[in-house]
N, C-alpha and C positions, 0 to 999 in steps of 0.2 A: 108278372106275378098276378095270380088271380086274387080276388078279395079273400077267398078262403085261405089261400097260402099266406097272404099278408097277416091275417088274424092269427095264424099258427106260427108266426115268426116272432123273433125278439131281437132287440139291439140294446147294447149297453155301451155308453160313451162316457169316458172319463178324461177330462182335460184339466191340467193344473198349470196355472199361469203365474201364481205368486208363491214364493218359497221363503222360509226363514233362514236357510243356510246355503241355498244356491241362488244364482241370479234369476230375477224374474223373467218370464217369457210372455210379454203382454200379447203377442200375436196368437198365442194358443187359443184364447177365448174366441177370436175371430175364426180360426180354423175349425174349432169345434162347432160353432154355429153354422158354418158353411157346410160341413159334412152332415150335420143333422138335417139341414134343409134339403140336401140331395137325397138322403134316405127317405124322407117323408114326402118328397115331391111325387105326386101321383103320375107324372109323365116320365119319371126316371126310375127310382127304385121302388116306389109305390108302397112303402111300409106305412101302416096306420100310425098316427102320432102316439096313440095310447100304448103301442108296443115298443116304443123307442124311449128308453130311460136315460136321462143325462144325470150322472152322479155329481153332486155338488163339488166345486173345485177345492173346497177346504175339508173334504171328507177324509177320514183316516182309512188305512188299508181295509179294515173290517167292513166298512160300509160298502166299498166298491166290490169286495169279494162276495158279500151277501147278495148284492144286486145281481152279480154275475151268476151266482149259484141258482138264484130264483129263475133267471132268464134261461139258463141252460136246461133246467128241469122242465120249463114250460114250453120251450121251442120244439116244434115238430118239423117245420119246413126249413127255415133259415135262422141261423144264429150269427149275429154280427157283434164283434167286440172291437172297440177302438180305444186306444190310449194315445194321448199327446202330452208331452211334458219333458222333464229331464230323465235321462237314463244314466245309471251308474253301475259299477261292478260290485259284486259281493267280494269282500276282502279275503274270504277263505277259499271259496270254490270258483270265483271268477264268473259266476252266472249273472244274468241281467236282472237288475232291480229297477222297478218303475217308481219314480219318486212321487211322494205326496208333499203337502205343504211343510210338514214337520221333518222331512227326511234329511239325513246327514250321513256322511261316509262312515263315521265310527258307530252309528246306531242304525244298522240295516233293518231293524224290526219296524221302523217307521215307513219303510218302503214295501211295495208289493213284489214278491218274488214271481218272476215270469213262470217259473216251474209250477207254481200254484195255479196260475191262470191256465196253463197248458193242461193240467190235470182236470180242472173243472170242465173245460171245453171238450176234452177227450171223452168225458163221461156223459156228455149230452146225447140224447137220442135224436137230435135234429138231423134232418137229411143232409143239409148243407151247412158248413161252418166257415166263416171268414173272420180272420183275426188281422187287424191292421195296427201296427205299432210305429208311432212317429216320435222317435227320440234318438239321442246319441247312442251309439253302439247297438242300435236295434237289431243289427244282423245277427246278434247272439241268439235270437229266438229260433234261428234255423239249426242251432245245435250241431254245427259242423257240416250241415247239408250243402253249404255254398259251393264246395268243390264238386258236387254231384249235379249241379244245374237246377233248373226250375222245376223238374219233376221229382226232386228229392223231397223228403217230408220232415216235418217237425211234430205235427199233431195228426194222428190218423184221421183220414176222411175230411181233412180241413185244408183250406188255402190260407197260408200265412204270408202277409206282405209287410215288409219293413222298409223304412225310409232310407236306410243306409246299411253299409256292411258292418261286420262285428268290430272293425277297427276304425270306423269313421264317425265323425260328428255330423248330426243333422243341422240344417240351417233354419232359423226362425227369425223373420223380420217383424217389425211392429204391426204390419198389416196381416200377418199370418204366417204359418209354417209353409216353407217353399214346397215341400212334398205334398201336404194335404191340399193346398190351394191348387196345385197342378192336377191332383186327383179329382177334386170336385169340379174344376173347370172342364176336364176331359169328360167326366160323366154328364155334365150339364150340356155340353155341345154335342156329344156323340162322336162317332168315328166315321170318317168317309175316306175314300181313296184306298189304295192297295194295302191289305193287311199282310202280316208275315205268313199266314197260311194260304196266301194267294187269292183270297176272296176280296171283293170290294166292300168297304165298310158300309156304304149306303144300301147294300143289298142284305145286310145282316140285321135282323130285327132286334136281337138282344146281344148284350156284350158279356162275354165270358171273362173270367179273371185273367187268363193268360193273354187275351187280347188287350185288356186294360193295362196289364203289366208291360207288354211290349211297347204299347203306345206311350206309356209314361217314360220308359227308358229312352225312347226316341226324343221326346220333348225335353227331357232334362239333360241329355247328353251334351257335354261341352258348355253347359250354361254356368255362368258365374253370377254371384250376388255379393255386392260390396267387396269385390276383389277375391272372394272365396269360391272355389269350385263346388258346385252342387253335387253331392254324392249320388251314385246310381242306386235305385231301389233294388231290393232283393226279394225273391219269392220262392216258397217251397210248398209242395202239395203231395198228397197221396190219394189213391182211390178216386181219380178223376177230379180232385179238388180244383185243379187248374181250369176245369171246364164249368165251374159253378157260374150260373147266370146271375150277375149282380145287378144289372140295370137294363132298361130299354135303351135302344140306340136312338138318340134324338136326331141323328142324321139319316135314319132309315128312310129310304125313298120307295120301297116296294121291291118286287122281284125285278131281275134284270130285264132290259128291253127285249122283247121278242121281235128281233129285226125281221125275220123271215115273214111272219104273219103281217106285220105292219107295213113292210115293203109291198106285200101283195095288196093290202088295202090302199096304199098310195097309188099303185098302178090302176086299180079298179076306179078310184075317184078320178084319176087323170084321164082315163078312157071315157068316162061319162062326161067330163067337163071339156074334153077336147073339141075345139072348133077349127077344122082344117082351114077355114078361110082367114083365120087370125094369124098374121105373120109378123106384123110390126105394130109398135105403138105410134101410129101416125094417121091422122085424119087425111082425107084426100088433099093433095097439094092445091094451093091457090093458083089462079090462072097465070100469074106472073111472079117470078122469083123476086123477093126483096121489096114488095110493094105493100106489105101490111101483114097483120096476123090477128088471130082471135084474142081479144082481151081476156086474160084468165079470171078477171074479177066479175065482169058483167056478161061474159060469154058472147059478146057481140064482135063482129068483124070490124077491125079498125084499119083503114088504109093509112099508109105512111104519109105524113104531111110535114114537110120541113118547117112550116109556119107554127107547128105545135111543139117545136123543140125548145127546151129551156135548160139552164143550169142553175144551181143553187149556191148562193154566196155563204160566207161564214156565219151570217145571222139568219139564214133560212129564207132569204128573199129569192124569188124566181126572176132570173134574168134571161132574156131571149138569147138563144144560141143560133148564130147565123152561119149557114152553109154557103160557101163560095164555090161555084162550079169550077173555078180555076185553081182551087186549093189543091196542094200536093196530097196524094192519096194517104200518106202517112199522117199528115196533119188532120185530114178529114177523119181518119179512123180515131185519132186521139181525141178530137173534139166530140165525136159521137160517143166515145167511151165515157166522157164526162157529162154527157147530156141525158135528159129524160124526155119522153114523148107523152104528152097529155092525151088521155082518152076523151073523145067528145061526149061520152056518156058518164064521165067520172062524177060530175056534180049530182046527177040523178041517182047514181048508185053508191055514192060516197066511198070511193076507193082511191088508192094512191096511183100515181103515174108510174110508168115502167121505163127501164133503161132503153135508150134509143135503139141499140143494136137488137133489141127483142123483135123489132119490126123489119129487119133488113136482111134476113137470111132464110134458110129453110124453116119449115114449120117448127115453132118453139115446142119445147118439152117442159112441162110443169110437173114437179115431183113433190108430193105431200108426204111428210113424215107424220105418222099417226101413232099415238101411244099415251098412256096415262101419265100423271104427274110423277116425276122422278124415275120414269122408265129408262131415260138415257137418250132421248131423241137429240137433244142439243149437243151432248158430248159426241154422239155418233156422227152427226153432221160435221162437227169441228174436226174429228179424226179423218173423215173422208176428204174434206177440203185440204187438210194439212198434207195428207199423203199424195193428193193430186199435185200440190205445189212441189212436193219432193220428186215429182217426175215418174211416179210408179205406173202411170198409164202410157207413157211414151213408148216403151218397148212393145206395147200392144197396138201401136199405130193410132193412138188417140191423143190428140193435142188439145190442151185446155188453156184458155186465158180468161182473165176476169171479164165478165159481161159489162160491168160498170165499175169505173175507178172509184167513185164516191161510195158505192155500195160495198165494194170489197175493202176499202180502207176502214169503213165503219165496222164491218164484220171482223176484220183482223184485230182492230183495237178491242172490240168487246168480247170476242170469243177465241180467235185463233191464238193470239199471244198468250192469254191466260191458260189455254189448253196446253200449249207447248211448255209453259212454265210449271205444269203440274198442279194448277189450281182448279178447284171445283168451279164449274161454270154456273152462272146465275140461271135460274129457270126462266123460260119464256113466259112473259106476262101477257095478259089479254090486251088486244089492240082493237079499238072500234073500227079501224080501217086497216085490215091485215096487209102486210107487205112481205116481199121475199126476204128470207134470211140471208141468202147468198145467191149469186148468179154466175154462170160460166158460159163462155162461147166455145163449144166443143166441135172439133173437126175430126172426122173419121168416117170410113166407109164411103168416101166420095161425097159426104154431106158436111155442112156446117149448120149446127142447130143451137139456138140459144136455149140454155137450161136454167131454170130458176127453181129454187128449193123453198118450200114453205114448211117451217118448223111450227106446227100448229099447236097452240096452247089449248088446254082442255076447256077453258072458259069460252073460247071461240066455237069449239065443237059442240058445246052445250046448246048453242043457238041454232043448230041445224034443225029444220031448213029455214033459211032466211036469205034476203038479198045479200047480206054480208058474208054468207058462206057458199055462194055459187062457185067460188074458186075451188072449193073442196070437191064439189060434184063434177066440175069440169076438168079436174086434174088428169094429165096424161098417164101418170103412174103413181103408185103408192109404195112407200116403204113402211110396213107395219113393224113397229119396234116392240118386240116381245121380251118382257123383263122376267127372267127366271124367278126373281124374288117374289113376284106376284103370282107366277104361273105354276111353278113346279113343286112337287113334294120333295122333302128331304134334301140330301146332298149338302148338308150344313147350311141350307138356306133359312131354316126356321130361326136360327139365331139372328139373322139380319131382319127378319120380319118382326121378331119379338123385341130385340134390344135396340135397334137403330131406327127402323122405319115405323114400328108399332102398327103394322098392318097385318091382315090375314090373307092367306092364299085364296084366290078366287077361282072356284071350279067353273064359274059362268063365263070365264074369259075376260078380256079387257073390254070394259064398257064402251070405249071409244072405237075399238075395232067394230063392235056391233053397231054403234051409232052411224059410222060412215057407211058400212056395208048396207045397213037398213035404208040409207038415203039413196042408194043406187038401185034402179029397177032390176029385178032378177031377170037374167038372160037377155038383158037389153044390149044394145050396141055398145053401151059404155062398159060392159063386161070385157070388152076388148082391151081396156086399159090394163097395163101390166102391173102386177103386184109382186113385191118381194117381202118375205118375212125375215127380219133380222133378229136372231136369237142373241141379244146383246148380253154383256157381262158373262160371256161363256167361259171366262177365266175361272168363275166360281164353280163351273161344272167340269173342270179339266181333269178331275180324278177319273172320269168316265173315259175309257179307251177310245170310244167313237168320237167324242168331242175333242179329246186331246189330239187324235190323228188329224182332224180337220184343221184345228187351230195351228198345227205345225206345218201345214201345207202352204206354199206360196201361191200367188195368183198365177193363173195361166190363161191363155186365150179362150179356153172353153169354160171358164168359171161362170160365164153368163148363161151357159146352156143348161136346160133342165137335166138332171141326172142323179148321180150317186149321192152328192151332198144333200140335195133336196129330199131324196128318199130317206137318208139317215136322219136329217133334222126333223122331217115329218114324223118319223117313227119315235124319236126321242120326245118331241113335244106332245105327240098324241099319247104316249105312255105315261109320262110324268105330269102332264098338264090336263089332258082330256081333249075331247073333240072340239070344244069351244075355242081352244087356243090355236087351232089350225083352221079356223073358219075362213080366212082369206083364200086358202087353197081350194076350199069347196065352192067358193063363189066366183073367183076370177077365171077367165078362160085360160090365162097364162099366169102361173105363179111359181116362184122358186123360193126355197128356204135355205138359210145360211147360218152357220155358227160364226159369231164375230165378237171381238172384244176391243173397245175403243181405248182402253187404258192398260190392259195387261194385268191389272190387279185392283183390289178394292181401295177406297180412300182410307186415309188414316183417321183415327177418332177425332183429331183436332181440325179436320177439314183439309182438303187438298190431298195430294199424293206424295208419298215419301220417295218417289222416283220419277224420272221422266216418263211420261206416258208411252207405252209400247203397244201401238195399235196392231191388231191381228185380224186380217181378212176383212177389214171394214169396207173395202172397195168391191167385195164380191156381190153384194146386192145391187150396187150401182152398175157394175159390169153387166149384170143380168138385164137391167133396164136399158142400158146402152145397146146391148146386143139386139133386144127386141125393137129398139128405135132405129136400127140400121146404122149405128155408129161404129160397128166393128166390121172390118173387111171380112169377106167370106173365108179367105185363107187364114185369117187371124182368129177364126173360131166362131163365126156366126152359125147358129144352129142350122143343120142341114135338114132334109125332109124327115130323116129318121128321128132326129132330136125333137122336132116340133110335134111329133106324135105323143110325146109324154111331157106335158107342160108342168 
């Protein structure tokens, strides 16, 4: 609605919550206030406050009718009439009466005859007219049109919406009328997902009355309040009244994604960034297998030294761990799983020790999860480790065991168990000496590589560059956690930004994506590190057919290869978020993008989840990294020459 259209519109609202001869309806005053707020919200219906008149609750019929007559005469663009209260029948002709405070059955003259309202509205020269009646028996306003469906009419050129059928009672709770609160909630949130006309709600900029009506019917269908079934609303219209645009769609996300053009952009960027010499996330192998590795903290090579092994007791003391050459291999493996190896440069660079197995196998793989506060890094990692423990990588020829027993027990207690119980995980806090969140010993593709995960809190990233953040710069691979709530327009995400997180969408991208990428030399050898962009919380986007299609797909051996999912995820993020949200793809020589959901649904308002988390495709980004790291057998889906041409 333009400002000029708003000034030439009028609304009259009449809600009665106290009665002398009928029972009081305390909830009506809340419903009335909620509906007025929606009408005057400049992001929803956008009516100026001065054109929206609320008739006093104790007004007699004449005051309401005078206000309605004045509004009907002045309105040129839109006329809105709203009544909430008691409805009752005229004893003589059975027509609907709208009760005022003094109304009673034997004295109908204290009530407003709906036929009088109908006549005043019909005489208005307003281009659009909307009448909403929320009371018992309100279906009588359709005057027999119910049998003809939603395109029948009661008032010419007008859309009439009632809270119930002609033979049903409406429901009003102390907090408000069930019908009006459902209506105002719907208008406040907007519509996303498939609509009855086949369109997707997030692609519809304004809501028409028939779309609102259909959505109301769906929301109220089968609902019960205090043991009583909520009646279905009724609507009638003539002269395209059902297509009256009543409000902006708060879930509007813009035009549909132009997949063809954005796929072409993806291919152009991929061709520019392609480095034929980049095949794996792996520096040159050391001269001898199992004799040491580069420390991820200080980025110095550390030879394995049995004299530097130690274990930690229950009070945190370091006790030497002694390897016996005559020890049975199984016992040796068990001892090493419980042991840590001190770095000779640890004191100088103030960093923690690493699990002993980190130094005893093929080149270690360090994976850093990057994303802003509340983006979902911690939950994504917990979902990954949980699914690995469930054996989902075994069919792909990848075997994983804990890299360190103490590290894994600590991670299980603090993160895995709460995740599996449906609890919200605590956020990662700053650590002056960062340590891996989790570690695995991964065997596949003829290699065994230690893998450690850094769930990096934003406070640590704020200190880039510094000696404490060398481990970020030296990471073998990155998982950039892209949060749709921060990144994307519409798709019902505005409600999460506004009501729960109180944040604004950032067209500049995630500042921590930018910070990490800015710390890496452009076109340097380090650009050979693999990056995966995980579009987390994709369950919030599942009304989009492209997202829904990928979330419903299981993992397959080629998940780690660049291809169709990366192109689709790039197109979606590029369209709804902008170029800054796909910056990792523009920087790294090899980068894939994935739709994932760590929980399968949003948290409940009280914290935690009302269901057992149902992870969807959370292992796809990890498989992409494992593929680049040579941990997938070629016959199990490692990218061939054709695939590596499109990173």
